[in-house]
N, C-alpha and C positions, 0 to 999 in steps of 0.2 A: 742570596740576600746579604752575604758577608760584607759587601761594599757599603750597605746601608745600616750596619750594626748600630751606629750611634743614633740614627733616626729611630730604629725599632726599640731601642732601650728606653725611649720616652714612652711612658705608659699610655698616654693619650694617642700615640701613633701606633705602636706595636706592628705586628705583621699585617694586620687588617688595613691599617692606614697606609702602610707602604705599598700594599697591593693595589689600593685605590690610586696611588700616585703612578704606579707602573702601568696601570690600565688606562690612564687618562691621555687625552689628546688636546694639546694647547696650541693655538695659532698666535704667533708673535708677529705683529705688523710693524716692521721697521727693524733693521739690523744695524742701527747706529749706536749712539751712546746708551740710551735706555735699553735697547735691544741687547747690547753686549752683556749688561748686568743681569737682565731678566733671563736670557737664554742660559747663561752659565749657572745661575741659581737653580733654574728648572732642571738642568742636567745633573747638578749635584744632589738635588732632592730625589731624583730618580723618576721624573715624569717620562712616561714611556715613549710618547711621540710628540715631537715639537715641529710644527710647521713654521717656516720662516719666510716672510713675504717682504721683498725689497727689490727695487729696480736700479739701485745705484752701484757704482764701483768704489773700491777703497781708494781714498785720497790721503795724501800726507797730512792735511789739516784735520783729518778724522782722528788721528792717533793720540790726541791729547785727552780723549775721553772714551774712545771706542776700543777698549782694550782686548776685545775678542779678536781683533785684526792685528797683524804684525807688519813689519817693514817688508817682509817677503811677499805680502799679499797686495802691495800697491798695484793698482790697475786691474785687480781681479774683481769679479762680481762679488758683492758682499755675501750673497747667499751661499756661494761656493766656499768663501773664506770661513763662514760659520760652520758649514757642513764639515770641513776639514778639521776645524778646531774642536768641535764636539766629538767627532769620531776619534780624535787623538786622546781626548780627555776621558770619554766613556763610550766605547764602541757599542754598548748595549742599547744606547738611546737611538731611536729612529728619528732622523732629521729629514723633513720633506721641504726642499727649497722651491720657492716660487719667485723666479726672476720676472716680476711683472709689477705693474702699477695698479693698486687697488682703486676702483672708481665705483660710481653708483650702479654701473651696469653689471659688474662681475662680483661685487662684494658678497651678495647672498650665496652665490655658488661656493665661495671659500668658507663662509661662516658655517654652513650646514655640515661641513666635514669634521668640525671640531666641537669639543665640549665647552671650551672656554676661549675667549679672545683677549689679547693684551695689546693695548694701544701704546706703541713706542714710536709713533710718527712725530715729526718735528714741525707740523703746521696745522692750524685750526681747520682748514678746508678738509684735509684728509681725516682729521679727528672727528669732524661732524659726519663724514661718510660712515665711519665706524659706528658712531653713536646712533645714527638713523637706522643702520642695518641691524644693530642690536635690538632696537625697538621693533623692527619689522619681524625679526626671526625669533625673538624671545631668548636669544643667547645672552649670557652674561659677559660684560665687557669691563675690563679693568683699565681705566683711563690714567695716563700719567703725562705730565708735562714739566719741562724745565726751561729756565732762562736765567742767565747770569748766576745769582746766588739763591734763586728761588725755585721751588718745585711744588707740585701738587699731585694728589692721587684721589680718585673716587671710584666707586663700583656702581655700574649701571646694570640693574637686574630688571626682570620683567615687572612692569608696573611701578618701578621706582622712578625718581627724577632722572632725566637724561642729561647729557652734557649741555644742551641748549637751555634747559631749566636753570642751570648754574650761570651760564654766560649768554643770555639771549641776544645781547647787543652784538655779539660776534658771529651769530649764526649765518648771516648772509654775507660773510666775508668773501672776498674774491679768492681765486685760486693762487695763493701766494707761495708756491713751491720753492721759488728761488731766493727767498729772503734769508739772509744769514744773521744769526744772533749769537752773542757771546755766551759761553758756558764753560764751566770748569768741572773736572772729573769728580771731585768729592760730592758735589750736589747731585750729579747724574747717578752716581753709585748709590747714594742714599735713597733716591726715589725709586730706582730700579729694584733695590732690595725690598722696599715696601710693597711694590707691585707683586714681586715674587711671593712675598709672605701672604698677601691677599689671595693669590692663586692657590697657595698651599691650603689655606683655610677653607676656600670654596670647594676644593677637591676632596678634602678629608672631612668636611663638615664641622670643623673645630672653630671655636671662637666667634667673634662678631666681626663682620666685614663692614667696609666703609660705604654702605648703601645709604643714599640720601645724605651723604656726608662728604664734604670736600676737606681733605687733610692738606694743610698748607705748611710748607717748611721754609724757614729763613735761615740759610747757612751762616750768614754773617753774625747773627745773634744767637744761633743754635736754638731756635724756637720753633715749636710746632703749635699750631692752633687748628681747631675744627670749626668748619662752617656748616651748619645744618640747614638744608634746603628741602622744602617739600615739592612734590610734583606740581608743576605750574599748569593750571587749567587753560591758560592762554599761551602755552609754550609754542614757539614757531615751528617746532619739530614734532614732539611726541603727541601733542594734542591733535595733529592733523594726519598722523600715521595710524592706520588701523592695525 
């Protein structure tokens, strides 16, 4: 436990909280910009097992924000790059790589293996697959999204508002995997850190999480605001999923 001395010195964490972290299993969906920050934060916290799901390879254009990957990893599977990076940083962390694409058919299988799921995908189609699966399985999902200078985070728990409750107009969006959007690293890092903090609170049982709350960040103005949304009885997703 010497590695986590500064964690344990916080009275609200202590050895008991650190043991909760070391026994936890978290699935990170997406090993890009958000995934980079989330995975490294989870590893530094001492989360015992991190599943990483991504089907892409490292490209040069990734490196302005996906700092878990290096020049030497260009052309390599992102999940392998992550495995190597975490192993070098903290060999005690178990990383389980999944070089696959999550879809409606296989999502439940992956969710059931983990205590907590973190959404680091970069398109709403995949994000809604995660949200729907969280509703189906009762697993807690930490949603995050970024674009240009803006970012957002919310927590989807059993019986809370789901992602479609927040943005119902986007629920039936087409599968827009190939759309590229501008984004800079400081915004990505900020949102990834907030997602990792939400994971820490959920695992340890400390603090209040962003349930039924969308936290919105504007990097240009350095402003945060919260949007409170109740579960939608007419939600196109959770109202129809048993």
